[in-house]
PQR file with spaces between the fields and no chain letter, atoms N, CA, C, O and H, PARSE charges and radii, in Angstrom:
ATOM       1  N    MET     1      15.423   -9.543    7.015 -0.4000 1.5000
ATOM       2  CA   MET     1      14.772   -8.231    7.179 -0.0000 2.0000
ATOM       3  C    MET     1      13.658   -7.705    5.926  0.5500 1.7000
ATOM       4  O    MET     1      13.974   -7.914    4.755 -0.5500 1.4000
ATOM       5  N    THR     2      12.447   -7.067    6.231 -0.4000 1.5000
ATOM       6  CA   THR     2      10.788   -6.809    5.645 -0.0000 2.0000
ATOM       7  C    THR     2      11.977   -5.537    4.695  0.5500 1.7000
ATOM       8  O    THR     2      13.033   -5.117    5.167 -0.5500 1.4000
ATOM       9  H    THR     2      12.191   -6.896    7.182  0.4000 1.0000
ATOM      10  N    GLU     3      11.535   -5.248    3.638 -0.4000 1.5000
ATOM      11  CA   GLU     3      11.584   -4.988    2.803 -0.0000 2.0000
ATOM      12  C    GLU     3      10.337   -3.803    2.747  0.5500 1.7000
ATOM      13  O    GLU     3       9.182   -4.070    3.079 -0.5500 1.4000
ATOM      14  H    GLU     3      10.677   -5.589    3.255  0.4000 1.0000
ATOM      15  N    PHE     4      10.692   -2.705    2.361 -0.4000 1.5000
ATOM      16  CA   PHE     4       9.298   -1.675    2.759 -0.0000 2.0000
ATOM      17  C    PHE     4       9.409   -0.499    1.002  0.5500 1.7000
ATOM      18  O    PHE     4      10.434    0.068    0.622 -0.5500 1.4000
ATOM      19  H    PHE     4      11.630   -2.487    2.091  0.4000 1.0000
ATOM      20  N    LYS     5       8.017   -0.463    0.276 -0.4000 1.5000
ATOM      21  CA   LYS     5       8.090    0.606   -0.561 -0.0000 2.0000
ATOM      22  C    LYS     5       7.627    2.251   -0.070  0.5500 1.7000
ATOM      23  O    LYS     5       6.642    2.376    0.657 -0.5500 1.4000
ATOM      24  H    LYS     5       7.185   -0.923    0.584  0.4000 1.0000
ATOM      25  N    THR     6       8.209    3.161   -0.407 -0.4000 1.5000
ATOM      26  CA   THR     6       7.341    4.448   -0.194 -0.0000 2.0000
ATOM      27  C    THR     6       5.792    4.407   -0.768  0.5500 1.7000
ATOM      28  O    THR     6       5.298    3.539   -1.487 -0.5500 1.4000
ATOM      29  H    THR     6       9.009    3.059   -0.998  0.4000 1.0000
ATOM      30  N    ALA     7       5.225    5.495   -0.288 -0.4000 1.5000
ATOM      31  CA   ALA     7       4.105    5.394   -1.085 -0.0000 2.0000
ATOM      32  C    ALA     7       4.147    5.969   -2.646  0.5500 1.7000
ATOM      33  O    ALA     7       3.174    5.724   -3.359 -0.5500 1.4000
ATOM      34  H    ALA     7       5.626    6.201    0.296  0.4000 1.0000
ATOM      35  N    PRO     8       5.289    6.749   -3.197 -0.5600 1.5000
ATOM      36  CA   PRO     8       5.284    7.181   -4.548  0.2800 2.0000
ATOM      37  C    PRO     8       5.881    5.689   -4.992  0.5500 1.7000
ATOM      38  O    PRO     8       5.177    5.035   -5.762 -0.5500 1.4000
ATOM      39  N    GLU     9       7.106    5.136   -4.559 -0.4000 1.5000
ATOM      40  CA   GLU     9       6.997    3.660   -5.036 -0.0000 2.0000
ATOM      41  C    GLU     9       5.686    3.174   -5.724  0.5500 1.7000
ATOM      42  O    GLU     9       5.484    3.264   -6.935 -0.5500 1.4000
ATOM      43  H    GLU     9       7.677    5.667   -3.933  0.4000 1.0000
ATOM      44  N    LEU    10       4.809    2.642   -4.804 -0.4000 1.5000
ATOM      45  CA   LEU    10       3.389    2.219   -4.345 -0.0000 2.0000
ATOM      46  C    LEU    10       2.245    2.220   -5.668  0.5500 1.7000
ATOM      47  O    LEU    10       1.605    1.391   -6.315 -0.5500 1.4000
ATOM      48  H    LEU    10       4.973    2.569   -3.820  0.4000 1.0000
ATOM      49  N    ALA    11       2.396    3.405   -5.625 -0.4000 1.5000
ATOM      50  CA   ALA    11       0.883    4.169   -6.296 -0.0000 2.0000
ATOM      51  C    ALA    11       1.376    4.308   -8.068  0.5500 1.7000
ATOM      52  O    ALA    11       0.636    4.320   -9.051 -0.5500 1.4000
ATOM      53  H    ALA    11       2.916    4.078   -5.099  0.4000 1.0000
ATOM      54  N    GLU    12       3.195    4.421   -7.991 -0.4000 1.5000
ATOM      55  CA   GLU    12       3.176    3.502   -9.661 -0.0000 2.0000
ATOM      56  C    GLU    12       3.065    2.444   -9.794  0.5500 1.7000
ATOM      57  O    GLU    12       2.608    2.085  -10.879 -0.5500 1.4000
ATOM      58  H    GLU    12       3.797    4.411   -7.192  0.4000 1.0000
ATOM      59  N    GLN    13       3.475    1.227   -8.616 -0.4000 1.5000
ATOM      60  CA   GLN    13       3.865   -0.022   -9.073 -0.0000 2.0000
ATOM      61  C    GLN    13       2.074   -0.168   -9.596  0.5500 1.7000
ATOM      62  O    GLN    13       1.930   -0.257  -10.815 -0.5500 1.4000
ATOM      63  H    GLN    13       3.846    1.519   -7.735  0.4000 1.0000
ATOM      64  N    ILE    14       0.585   -0.197   -8.619 -0.4000 1.5000
ATOM      65  CA   ILE    14       0.153   -0.319   -8.732 -0.0000 2.0000
ATOM      66  C    ILE    14      -0.745    0.834   -9.329  0.5500 1.7000
ATOM      67  O    ILE    14      -1.772    0.910   -8.656 -0.5500 1.4000
ATOM      68  H    ILE    14       0.702   -0.125   -7.629  0.4000 1.0000
ATOM      69  N    ARG    15      -0.724    1.779  -10.375 -0.4000 1.5000
ATOM      70  CA   ARG    15      -0.928    2.829  -11.362 -0.0000 2.0000
ATOM      71  C    ARG    15      -1.866    3.885  -10.600  0.5500 1.7000
ATOM      72  O    ARG    15      -2.679    4.579  -11.210 -0.5500 1.4000
ATOM      73  H    ARG    15       0.111    1.717  -10.922  0.4000 1.0000
ATOM      74  N    THR    16      -1.665    3.948   -9.109 -0.4000 1.5000
ATOM      75  CA   THR    16      -2.813    4.798   -8.696 -0.0000 2.0000
ATOM      76  C    THR    16      -2.077    6.176   -8.076  0.5500 1.7000
ATOM      77  O    THR    16      -0.852    6.209   -7.963 -0.5500 1.4000
ATOM      78  H    THR    16      -1.004    3.384   -8.613  0.4000 1.0000
ATOM      79  N    SER    17      -2.720    7.040   -7.778 -0.4000 1.5000
ATOM      80  CA   SER    17      -2.189    8.360   -7.625 -0.0000 2.0000
ATOM      81  C    SER    17      -1.738    7.848   -5.526  0.5500 1.7000
ATOM      82  O    SER    17      -2.175    6.931   -4.830 -0.5500 1.4000
ATOM      83  H    SER    17      -3.716    7.014   -7.869  0.4000 1.0000
ATOM      84  N    GLU    18      -0.848    8.839   -5.252 -0.4000 1.5000
ATOM      85  CA   GLU    18      -0.411    8.904   -3.905 -0.0000 2.0000
ATOM      86  C    GLU    18      -1.888    9.501   -2.432  0.5500 1.7000
ATOM      87  O    GLU    18      -2.187    9.131   -1.296 -0.5500 1.4000
ATOM      88  H    GLU    18      -0.494    9.584   -5.818  0.4000 1.0000
ATOM      89  N    ASN    19      -2.427   10.667   -3.519 -0.4000 1.5000
ATOM      90  CA   ASN    19      -3.837   10.841   -3.267 -0.0000 2.0000
ATOM      91  C    ASN    19      -4.398   10.048   -2.695  0.5500 1.7000
ATOM      92  O    ASN    19      -4.350   10.029   -1.465 -0.5500 1.4000
ATOM      93  H    ASN    19      -2.185   10.967   -4.441  0.4000 1.0000
ATOM      94  N    THR    20      -5.157    9.076   -3.455 -0.4000 1.5000
ATOM      95  CA   THR    20      -5.529    7.587   -2.850 -0.0000 2.0000
ATOM      96  C    THR    20      -4.920    7.087   -1.914  0.5500 1.7000
ATOM      97  O    THR    20      -5.288    7.268   -0.754 -0.5500 1.4000
ATOM      98  H    THR    20      -5.196    9.091   -4.454  0.4000 1.0000
ATOM      99  N    LEU    21      -4.099    6.518   -2.161 -0.4000 1.5000
ATOM     100  CA   LEU    21      -3.113    5.756   -0.971 -0.0000 2.0000
ATOM     101  C    LEU    21      -3.378    6.697    0.374  0.5500 1.7000
ATOM     102  O    LEU    21      -3.501    5.964    1.355 -0.5500 1.4000
ATOM     103  H    LEU    21      -3.800    6.371   -3.104  0.4000 1.0000
ATOM     104  N    SER    22      -3.500    8.088    0.704 -0.4000 1.5000
ATOM     105  CA   SER    22      -3.362    8.774    1.519 -0.0000 2.0000
ATOM     106  C    SER    22      -5.367    8.707    1.478  0.5500 1.7000
ATOM     107  O    SER    22      -5.397    8.521    2.694 -0.5500 1.4000
ATOM     108  H    SER    22      -3.400    8.684   -0.092  0.4000 1.0000
ATOM     109  N    TRP    23      -6.362    8.709    1.223 -0.4000 1.5000
ATOM     110  CA   TRP    23      -7.594    8.454    1.749 -0.0000 2.0000
ATOM     111  C    TRP    23      -7.964    6.400    1.812  0.5500 1.7000
ATOM     112  O    TRP    23      -8.857    5.697    2.285 -0.5500 1.4000
ATOM     113  H    TRP    23      -6.338    8.860    0.235  0.4000 1.0000
ATOM     114  N    TRP    24      -6.685    6.161    1.040 -0.4000 1.5000
ATOM     115  CA   TRP    24      -7.287    4.285    1.754 -0.0000 2.0000
ATOM     116  C    TRP    24      -6.651    4.162    3.069  0.5500 1.7000
ATOM     117  O    TRP    24      -6.861    3.186    3.789 -0.5500 1.4000
ATOM     118  H    TRP    24      -5.960    6.732    0.656  0.4000 1.0000
ATOM     119  N    ARG    25      -5.858    5.155    3.408 -0.4000 1.5000
ATOM     120  CA   ARG    25      -5.070    5.165    4.766 -0.0000 2.0000
ATOM     121  C    ARG    25      -5.720    5.015    5.618  0.5500 1.7000
ATOM     122  O    ARG    25      -5.775    4.119    6.461 -0.5500 1.4000
ATOM     123  H    ARG    25      -5.688    5.948    2.823  0.4000 1.0000
ATOM     124  N    GLN    26      -6.680    6.546    5.349 -0.4000 1.5000
ATOM     125  CA   GLN    26      -7.895    7.316    6.329 -0.0000 2.0000
ATOM     126  C    GLN    26      -9.127    6.569    6.469  0.5500 1.7000
ATOM     127  O    GLN    26      -9.631    6.630    7.591 -0.5500 1.4000
ATOM     128  H    GLN    26      -6.635    7.274    4.665  0.4000 1.0000
ATOM     129  N    VAL    27      -9.994    5.582    5.222 -0.4000 1.5000
ATOM     130  CA   VAL    27     -10.774    4.708    5.757 -0.0000 2.0000
ATOM     131  C    VAL    27     -10.565    3.745    5.324  0.5500 1.7000
ATOM     132  O    VAL    27     -11.091    3.062    4.446 -0.5500 1.4000
ATOM     133  H    VAL    27      -9.584    5.533    4.311  0.4000 1.0000
ATOM     134  N    GLY    28      -8.987    3.556    6.540 -0.4000 1.5000
ATOM     135  CA   GLY    28      -9.193    1.695    6.594 -0.0000 2.0000
ATOM     136  C    GLY    28      -9.406    0.964    5.156  0.5500 1.7000
ATOM     137  O    GLY    28     -10.513    0.428    5.108 -0.5500 1.4000
ATOM     138  H    GLY    28      -8.560    4.112    7.253  0.4000 1.0000
ATOM     139  N    LYS    29      -8.546    0.782    3.834 -0.4000 1.5000
ATOM     140  CA   LYS    29      -8.881    0.184    2.941 -0.0000 2.0000
ATOM     141  C    LYS    29      -7.367   -0.072    2.820  0.5500 1.7000
ATOM     142  O    LYS    29      -6.525    0.323    3.626 -0.5500 1.4000
ATOM     143  H    LYS    29      -7.647    1.218    3.872  0.4000 1.0000
ATOM     144  N    GLY    30      -7.131   -0.800    1.684 -0.4000 1.5000
ATOM     145  CA   GLY    30      -5.254   -1.005    0.750 -0.0000 2.0000
ATOM     146  C    GLY    30      -4.983   -1.182    1.620  0.5500 1.7000
ATOM     147  O    GLY    30      -5.627   -0.998    2.653 -0.5500 1.4000
ATOM     148  H    GLY    30      -7.815   -1.121    1.029  0.4000 1.0000
ATOM     149  N    PRO    31      -3.516   -1.768    1.445 -0.5600 1.5000
ATOM     150  CA   PRO    31      -2.352   -2.640    1.795  0.2800 2.0000
ATOM     151  C    PRO    31      -1.854   -1.875    3.242  0.5500 1.7000
ATOM     152  O    PRO    31      -1.542   -0.705    3.460 -0.5500 1.4000
ATOM     153  N    GLU    32      -1.905   -2.758    3.896 -0.4000 1.5000
ATOM     154  CA   GLU    32      -1.173   -2.478    5.654 -0.0000 2.0000
ATOM     155  C    GLU    32       0.790   -1.509    5.381  0.5500 1.7000
ATOM     156  O    GLU    32       1.788   -1.623    4.670 -0.5500 1.4000
ATOM     157  H    GLU    32      -2.159   -3.709    3.719  0.4000 1.0000
ATOM     158  N    TYR    33       0.430   -0.921    6.152 -0.4000 1.5000
ATOM     159  CA   TYR    33       1.616    0.201    6.056 -0.0000 2.0000
ATOM     160  C    TYR    33       2.110    1.236    7.504  0.5500 1.7000
ATOM     161  O    TYR    33       1.672    2.106    8.256 -0.5500 1.4000
ATOM     162  H    TYR    33      -0.381   -0.828    6.730  0.4000 1.0000
ATOM     163  N    VAL    34       2.748    0.803    7.361 -0.4000 1.5000
ATOM     164  CA   VAL    34       3.646    1.228    8.630 -0.0000 2.0000
ATOM     165  C    VAL    34       4.047    3.168    8.798  0.5500 1.7000
ATOM     166  O    VAL    34       4.956    3.692    8.154 -0.5500 1.4000
ATOM     167  H    VAL    34       3.105    0.096    6.750  0.4000 1.0000
ATOM     168  N    ARG    35       3.322    3.788    9.588 -0.4000 1.5000
ATOM     169  CA   ARG    35       3.756    5.213   10.288 -0.0000 2.0000
ATOM     170  C    ARG    35       5.194    5.353   10.493  0.5500 1.7000
ATOM     171  O    ARG    35       5.336    4.227   10.969 -0.5500 1.4000
ATOM     172  H    ARG    35       2.584    3.363   10.112  0.4000 1.0000
ATOM     173  N    LEU    36       6.296    5.807   10.512 -0.4000 1.5000
ATOM     174  CA   LEU    36       7.234    5.835   11.267 -0.0000 2.0000
ATOM     175  C    LEU    36       7.596    7.227   10.873  0.5500 1.7000
ATOM     176  O    LEU    36       8.034    7.502    9.756 -0.5500 1.4000
ATOM     177  H    LEU    36       6.181    6.722   10.126  0.4000 1.0000
ATOM     178  N    GLY    37       7.387    8.165   11.897 -0.4000 1.5000
ATOM     179  CA   GLY    37       7.446    9.646   12.298 -0.0000 2.0000
ATOM     180  C    GLY    37       5.894    9.636   10.786  0.5500 1.7000
ATOM     181  O    GLY    37       4.848    9.017   10.591 -0.5500 1.4000
ATOM     182  H    GLY    37       7.031    7.942   12.804  0.4000 1.0000
ATOM     183  N    LYS    38       6.999   11.142    9.839 -0.4000 1.5000
ATOM     184  CA   LYS    38       5.336   11.582    8.967 -0.0000 2.0000
ATOM     185  C    LYS    38       6.399   10.571    8.393  0.5500 1.7000
ATOM     186  O    LYS    38       6.708   10.953    9.522 -0.5500 1.4000
ATOM     187  H    LYS    38       7.849   11.644    9.997  0.4000 1.0000
ATOM     188  N    ARG    39       7.214    9.752    7.868 -0.4000 1.5000
ATOM     189  CA   ARG    39       7.096    8.420    6.618 -0.0000 2.0000
ATOM     190  C    ARG    39       6.100    7.500    7.035  0.5500 1.7000
ATOM     191  O    ARG    39       5.984    6.825    8.058 -0.5500 1.4000
ATOM     192  H    ARG    39       6.963    9.442    6.951  0.4000 1.0000
ATOM     193  N    VAL    40       5.257    7.653    5.790 -0.4000 1.5000
ATOM     194  CA   VAL    40       4.421    5.542    5.226 -0.0000 2.0000
ATOM     195  C    VAL    40       5.455    4.598    4.366  0.5500 1.7000
ATOM     196  O    VAL    40       5.922    4.712    3.233 -0.5500 1.4000
ATOM     197  H    VAL    40       5.351    8.202    4.960  0.4000 1.0000
ATOM     198  N    LEU    41       5.618    3.534    5.489 -0.4000 1.5000
ATOM     199  CA   LEU    41       6.165    2.920    4.015 -0.0000 2.0000
ATOM     200  C    LEU    41       5.177    1.627    4.704  0.5500 1.7000
ATOM     201  O    LEU    41       4.785    1.415    5.851 -0.5500 1.4000
ATOM     202  H    LEU    41       5.238    3.441    6.410  0.4000 1.0000
ATOM     203  N    TYR    42       4.953    0.717    3.071 -0.4000 1.5000
ATOM     204  CA   TYR    42       4.518   -0.211    3.102 -0.0000 2.0000
ATOM     205  C    TYR    42       5.629   -1.414    2.601  0.5500 1.7000
ATOM     206  O    TYR    42       6.514   -1.336    1.748 -0.5500 1.4000
ATOM     207  H    TYR    42       5.272    0.888    2.139  0.4000 1.0000
ATOM     208  N    PRO    43       5.145   -2.784    3.650 -0.5600 1.5000
ATOM     209  CA   PRO    43       5.703   -3.610    3.915  0.2800 2.0000
ATOM     210  C    PRO    43       5.923   -4.449    2.355  0.5500 1.7000
ATOM     211  O    PRO    43       4.824   -4.765    1.899 -0.5500 1.4000
ATOM     212  N    VAL    44       6.358   -4.605    2.022 -0.4000 1.5000
ATOM     213  CA   VAL    44       6.177   -5.542    0.103 -0.0000 2.0000
ATOM     214  C    VAL    44       5.827   -6.876    0.518  0.5500 1.7000
ATOM     215  O    VAL    44       5.577   -7.539   -0.489 -0.5500 1.4000
ATOM     216  H    VAL    44       7.251   -4.349    2.393  0.4000 1.0000
ATOM     217  N    ASP    45       5.656   -7.808    1.976 -0.4000 1.5000
ATOM     218  CA   ASP    45       4.860   -8.730    2.136 -0.0000 2.0000
ATOM     219  C    ASP    45       2.994   -8.937    2.047  0.5500 1.7000
ATOM     220  O    ASP    45       2.196   -9.847    1.825 -0.5500 1.4000
ATOM     221  H    ASP    45       5.859   -7.270    2.794  0.4000 1.0000
ATOM     222  N    GLY    46       2.961   -7.086    2.462 -0.4000 1.5000
ATOM     223  CA   GLY    46       1.593   -6.616    2.867 -0.0000 2.0000
ATOM     224  C    GLY    46       1.146   -6.272    1.701  0.5500 1.7000
ATOM     225  O    GLY    46      -0.083   -6.283    1.632 -0.5500 1.4000
ATOM     226  H    GLY    46       3.609   -6.346    2.643  0.4000 1.0000
ATOM     227  N    ILE    47       1.926   -5.845    0.370 -0.4000 1.5000
ATOM     228  CA   ILE    47       1.447   -5.315   -0.704 -0.0000 2.0000
ATOM     229  C    ILE    47       0.667   -6.715   -1.699  0.5500 1.7000
ATOM     230  O    ILE    47      -0.449   -6.839   -2.203 -0.5500 1.4000
ATOM     231  H    ILE    47       2.925   -5.836    0.426  0.4000 1.0000
ATOM     232  N    GLU    48       2.354   -7.944   -1.630 -0.4000 1.5000
ATOM     233  CA   GLU    48       1.525   -8.766   -2.119 -0.0000 2.0000
ATOM     234  C    GLU    48       0.142   -9.478   -1.505  0.5500 1.7000
ATOM     235  O    GLU    48      -0.847   -9.901   -2.104 -0.5500 1.4000
ATOM     236  H    GLU    48       3.260   -7.843   -1.221  0.4000 1.0000
ATOM     237  N    SER    49       0.480   -9.446    0.035 -0.4000 1.5000
ATOM     238  CA   SER    49      -1.423   -9.950    0.645 -0.0000 2.0000
ATOM     239  C    SER    49      -2.622   -9.477   -0.013  0.5500 1.7000
ATOM     240  O    SER    49      -3.625  -10.076   -0.403 -0.5500 1.4000
ATOM     241  H    SER    49       1.284   -9.103    0.522  0.4000 1.0000
ATOM     242  N    TRP    50      -2.247   -8.133   -0.048 -0.4000 1.5000
ATOM     243  CA   TRP    50      -3.282   -7.413   -0.283 -0.0000 2.0000
ATOM     244  C    TRP    50      -4.084   -7.241   -1.928  0.5500 1.7000
ATOM     245  O    TRP    50      -5.176   -6.894   -2.377 -0.5500 1.4000
ATOM     246  H    TRP    50      -1.433   -7.647    0.269  0.4000 1.0000
ATOM     247  N    ILE    51      -2.427   -7.853   -2.555 -0.4000 1.5000
ATOM     248  CA   ILE    51      -2.921   -7.793   -4.279 -0.0000 2.0000
ATOM     249  C    ILE    51      -3.821   -9.363   -4.618  0.5500 1.7000
ATOM     250  O    ILE    51      -4.460   -9.671   -5.625 -0.5500 1.4000
ATOM     251  H    ILE    51      -1.540   -8.135   -2.190  0.4000 1.0000
ATOM     252  N    ALA    52      -3.591  -10.077   -3.471 -0.4000 1.5000
ATOM     253  CA   ALA    52      -3.903  -11.787   -3.874 -0.0000 2.0000
ATOM     254  C    ALA    52      -5.194  -10.906   -3.624  0.5500 1.7000
ATOM     255  O    ALA    52      -5.904  -10.402   -4.494 -0.5500 1.4000
ATOM     256  H    ALA    52      -3.072   -9.827   -2.653  0.4000 1.0000
ATOM     257  N    ALA    53      -5.380  -10.811   -1.961 -0.4000 1.5000
ATOM     258  CA   ALA    53      -6.965  -10.650   -1.031 -0.0000 2.0000
ATOM     259  C    ALA    53      -7.648   -9.621   -2.445  0.5500 1.7000
ATOM     260  O    ALA    53      -8.866   -9.495   -2.578 -0.5500 1.4000
ATOM     261  H    ALA    53      -4.803  -11.221   -1.255  0.4000 1.0000
ATOM     262  N    GLU    54      -6.885   -9.117   -3.178 -0.4000 1.5000
ATOM     263  CA   GLU    54      -8.213   -7.947   -4.080 -0.0000 2.0000
ATOM     264  C    GLU    54      -8.507   -8.947   -5.720  0.5500 1.7000
ATOM     265  O    GLU    54      -9.577   -8.930   -6.329 -0.5500 1.4000
ATOM     266  H    GLU    54      -5.896   -9.219   -3.070  0.4000 1.0000
ATOM     267  N    ARG    55      -7.543   -9.563   -6.053 -0.4000 1.5000
ATOM     268  CA   ARG    55      -7.962  -10.621   -6.942 -0.0000 2.0000
ATOM     269  C    ARG    55      -9.580  -11.274   -7.150  0.5500 1.7000
ATOM     270  O    ARG    55     -10.355  -11.643   -6.268 -0.5500 1.4000
ATOM     271  H    ARG    55      -6.674   -9.577   -5.559  0.4000 1.0000
ATOM     272  N    ARG    56      -9.726  -11.270   -8.277 -0.4000 1.5000
ATOM     273  CA   ARG    56     -11.752  -11.015   -8.217 -0.0000 2.0000
ATOM     274  C    ARG    56     -11.038  -12.451   -9.740  0.5500 1.7000
ATOM     275  O    ARG    56      -9.930  -12.631  -10.244 -0.5500 1.4000
ATOM     276  H    ARG    56      -9.097  -10.970   -8.994  0.4000 1.0000
ATOM     277  N    THR    57     -12.657  -13.247   -9.965 -0.4000 1.5000
ATOM     278  CA   THR    57     -12.795  -13.944  -11.066 -0.0000 2.0000
ATOM     279  C    THR    57     -14.849  -13.517  -11.146  0.5500 1.7000
ATOM     280  O    THR    57     -15.933  -13.303  -10.604 -0.5500 1.4000
ATOM     281  H    THR    57     -13.558  -13.101   -9.555  0.4000 1.0000
ATOM     282  N    ALA    58     -13.991  -13.671  -12.331 -0.4000 1.5000
ATOM     283  CA   ALA    58     -15.393  -13.348  -13.321 -0.0000 2.0000
ATOM     284  C    ALA    58     -15.866  -14.505  -13.652  0.5500 1.7000
ATOM     285  O    ALA    58     -16.870  -14.582  -14.360 -0.5500 1.4000
ATOM     286  H    ALA    58     -13.110  -13.845  -12.772  0.4000 1.0000
């Protein structure tokens, strides 16, 4: 079964605000998410993929 994080949990994990996550959803950025009713959930495997894709080398 897929594990999910809520917006507050993800915001804390990546040290950003929930408002930033909301903005990213509006503009099509950030990790993939699922909307169930009014709840927004982020699949853990999607978060990990997004973080890996965001890595940059100097």
